[in-house]
C-alpha positions in Angstrom: 0.0 0.1 -0.1 1.1 3.5 -0.9 1.5 6.2 1.6 -1.1 8.2 -0.1 -3.6 5.2 0.1 -2.6 4.7 3.6 -3.0 8.3 4.5 -6.3 8.7 2.6 -7.8 5.6 4.4 -6.9 7.3 7.8 -8.7 10.4 6.7 -11.7 8.5 5.6 -12.2 6.6 8.5 -11.9 9.8 10.8 -13.7 12.1 8.4 -16.6 9.2 8.2 -16.7 9.1 12.1 -17.1 12.8 12.5 -19.9 12.7 9.8 -21.8 9.8 11.6 -21.5 11.6 14.8 -23.2 14.7 13.3 -20.0 17.0 13.8 -18.7 19.6 11.8 -15.2 20.7 11.2 -14.8 24.4 11.5 -18.4 25.0 11.7 -21.4 25.2 9.7 -21.0 25.3 5.9 -22.7 28.9 6.0 -20.1 30.0 8.7 -16.2 30.2 8.6 -15.5 26.6 8.0 -16.6 23.6 5.8 -18.7 20.7 7.0 -17.5 17.4 7.6 -19.9 16.3 4.6 -18.4 18.9 2.2 -15.1 17.6 3.0 -16.0 14.4 2.2 -17.7 15.3 -0.9 -14.4 17.4 -2.0 -12.1 14.3 -1.4 -14.6 12.1 -3.1 -14.5 14.1 -6.3 -10.5 14.6 -6.4 -10.3 10.9 -5.7 -12.5 10.2 -8.8 -11.0 12.5 -10.8 -7.6 11.4 -10.5 -8.4 7.7 -10.9 -10.6 8.2 -13.9 -8.7 11.1 -15.7 -5.1 10.1 -14.8 -5.0 6.5 -14.6 -7.9 5.8 -17.2 -11.4 4.6 -17.0 -10.4 0.8 -17.4 -6.9 0.9 -15.3 -6.6 -2.4 -13.5 -6.2 -3.0 -9.8 -3.2 -4.9 -9.3 -3.3 -8.6 -9.7 -1.3 -11.1 -7.4 -0.2 -14.6 -7.6 -1.4 -17.7 -5.6 1.8 -17.5 -3.6 0.5 -14.1 -2.2 -3.1 -15.3 -1.1 -3.4 -14.4 2.6 -3.5 -17.4 5.1 -6.4 -15.7 6.8 -9.0 -13.2 5.4 -11.3 -11.6 7.8 -14.9 -11.2 7.3 -15.9 -7.7 6.3 -19.1 -6.4 7.7 -22.1 -9.2 8.9 -20.8 -12.7 9.0 -24.7 -14.0 8.9 -27.4 -12.0 7.5 -30.4 -11.8 10.2 -33.1 -13.0 7.8 -35.4 -15.7 7.6 -35.7 -15.5 3.8 -31.9 -16.0 3.6 -31.8 -18.7 6.3 -34.3 -20.8 4.4 -32.1 -20.3 1.0 -29.0 -21.4 2.8 -30.6 -24.4 4.2 -31.5 -25.4 0.6 -28.1 -24.8 -0.7 -29.3 -21.8 -2.5 -31.2 -24.0 -5.0 -34.3 -21.7 -5.1 -32.1 -18.4 -5.0 -32.3 -16.3 -7.7 -30.6 -12.8 -8.8 -33.1 -10.5 -10.1 -31.8 -7.7 -12.6 -34.4 -5.3 -13.6 -35.1 -1.5 -13.5 -33.8 0.6 -16.7 -33.2 -2.7 -18.7 -34.6 -3.9 -21.9 -35.0 -7.5 -20.8 -35.4 -8.2 -16.9 -34.3 -11.5 -15.8 -33.4 -13.8 -13.0 -30.6 -16.0 -12.7 -30.1 -19.2 -10.6 -26.8 -19.8 -9.0 -26.2 -22.9 -11.4 -26.9 -20.4 -14.6 -24.4 -18.1 -13.3 -21.9 -20.5 -12.9 -22.3 -21.8 -16.8 -21.8 -18.2 -17.8 -18.3 -16.9 -18.8 -16.1 -16.1 -15.7 -13.2 -14.3 -14.7 -10.7 -15.1 -11.9 -8.6 -12.6 -10.3 -6.3 -12.6 -7.2 -6.7 -9.1 -5.7 -6.2 -7.1 -2.7 -9.2 -6.4 -0.3 -8.7 -3.0 1.4 -11.1 -2.4 4.5 -11.7 1.3 5.9 -11.1 -0.1 9.1 -7.4 -0.2 8.2 -6.8 -3.9 7.2 -6.0 -5.6 4.0 -6.1 -9.3 2.8 -5.2 -11.1 -0.5 -7.9 -13.4 -1.7 -8.8 -15.3 -5.2 -12.1 -14.6 -6.8 -14.2 -16.3 -9.3 -17.2 -15.0 -11.0 -19.3 -13.6 -13.6 -18.1 -10.3 -15.1 -21.2 -7.7 -14.3 -20.9 -5.9 -17.7 -21.7 -9.4 -19.4 -24.8 -9.7 -17.4 -25.8 -6.3 -18.1 -25.3 -6.9 -21.9 -27.6 -9.7 -21.8 -30.4 -7.7 -20.3 -29.7 -4.7 -22.4 -29.0 -1.4 -20.5 -31.3 1.5 -21.4 -29.6 4.5 -22.1 -31.1 6.5 -19.5 -29.4 4.2 -16.8 -26.7 5.7 -14.8 -26.2 3.2 -11.8 -26.4 0.0 -10.7 -27.8 -0.7 -7.2 -27.2 -3.8 -5.7 -29.8 -5.0 -3.1 -28.5 -7.2 -0.3 -30.2 -10.0 2.1 -28.3 -8.4 4.8 -30.5 -6.5 7.4 -28.0 -4.1 9.8 -30.9 -2.3 11.5 -34.5 -3.3 11.7 -36.4 -0.2 10.2 -40.1 0.0 8.8 -39.1 1.7 5.7 -36.4 -0.9 5.0 -33.3 1.6 5.4 -31.8 -0.8 7.5 -31.1 -3.3 4.5 -27.6 -3.1 3.1 -27.5 -1.9 -0.4 -24.6 -0.4 -2.6 -24.3 1.3 -5.9 -21.8 2.1 -8.6 -21.9 3.9 -11.9 -21.8 2.4 -15.3 -18.2 2.8 -15.8 -17.3 0.6 -12.7 -20.2 -1.5 -13.7 -18.5 -2.4 -17.1 -15.0 -2.4 -15.7 -13.2 -5.7 -16.5 -12.5 -6.5 -12.9 -16.0 -5.9 -11.7 -17.5 -9.3 -11.1 -20.2 -11.1 -9.2 -18.1 -13.6 -7.6 -19.5 -17.0 -6.3 -16.0 -18.5 -5.5 -13.2 -17.7 -3.3 -9.8 -19.3 -3.1 -11.0 -22.1 -5.2 -14.1 -23.1 -3.6 -17.8 -22.0 -3.2 -18.1 -18.6 -1.5 -18.6 -19.2 2.3 -21.5 -17.5 4.2 -19.0 -15.0 5.9 -17.7 -13.7 2.7 -21.1 -13.0 1.0 -22.6 -16.4 -0.4 -24.0 -17.3 -2.6 -22.9 -14.0 -4.4 -21.2 -10.8 -4.0 -19.9 -7.8 -5.8 -16.3 -7.2 -6.3 -15.4 -3.8 -7.6 -11.6 -4.1 -7.2 -10.8 -0.3 -7.4 -12.8 0.6 -4.5 -12.9 0.0 -0.6 -14.3 -2.6 1.1 -17.9 -1.6 2.1 -18.5 -1.2 -1.6 -18.2 -5.1 -2.3 -21.8 -5.5 -1.5 -22.4 -9.3 -0.1 -25.6 -11.6 -0.1 -27.0 -10.0 -3.5 -30.5 -10.6 -4.2 -31.2 -8.1 -6.8 -29.6 -5.6 -9.3 -31.6 -2.5 -10.1 -30.7 0.0 -12.9 -31.7 3.3 -12.1 -31.1 7.0 -13.3 -30.7 8.5 -9.9 -30.5 6.9 -6.3 -32.0 10.1 -4.8 -35.2 8.3 -3.9 -33.8 5.4 -2.4 -33.7 5.3 1.5 -31.3 8.1 2.4 -30.4 9.2 -0.9 -26.8 8.9 -0.9 -26.4 5.6 -2.8 -25.5 2.9 0.0 -26.0 1.8 3.6 -22.9 3.5 4.8 -23.1 6.6 2.5 -26.4 7.3 4.0 -24.3 7.4 7.3 -21.7 9.7 6.2 -19.3 7.5 4.2 -18.1 8.6 0.8 -20.0 7.1 -2.2 -17.0 6.7 -4.5 -14.4 5.1 -2.3 -11.9 4.7 -4.9 -8.2 3.3 -3.7 
């Protein structure tokens, strides 16, 4: 990890904590200083511009060898969804599980796990960087998201892919406690963006997001949505729960978590 990446991660963790606590840096935005939210948005814009304009939209995250795979790969986030629906799917070996893809697509479809495993796949050995400060290298196998989006036909108005998950971190009546994430079409069609069903040569385990998780390798760990149930293509995520494009983003984290 470079000094820049390490320093940026420390900034994200500290600024995110301030945002979650409702604190401002230097006073309200109409006063002498900028709010923590404004600082986060500024850092997000600079990071996104530097990655996409300087590195290029198709720049690849570093890939490693089998010898580099970490002997221990911590579980990020939840280790088991608190959901009766998920438990029933798990008990049946995910035979009844389906990934629904809909929204701004020409041909909404659903895919079983067996169907996904028959599609073209990609295997990549990459490093997972968590905002909490730890990293691990793992080997991921899955379907390129761009392939699936090509199959369903992306409408011109679609700007974001929203990932709806089985994981509910908070019990809320409006569903705002259910984990979700989003990426734009640039990252959706990036060659390393895959829907992984395998890890280190075996089926994905429950703690790591079985039966399917997102791997968007140029972003931090909280963007790697687990326990995928549905992908919805939208023009805007402003009407989704907190309107910031993700569970943690609704609680103060950056939407674009590039590394």
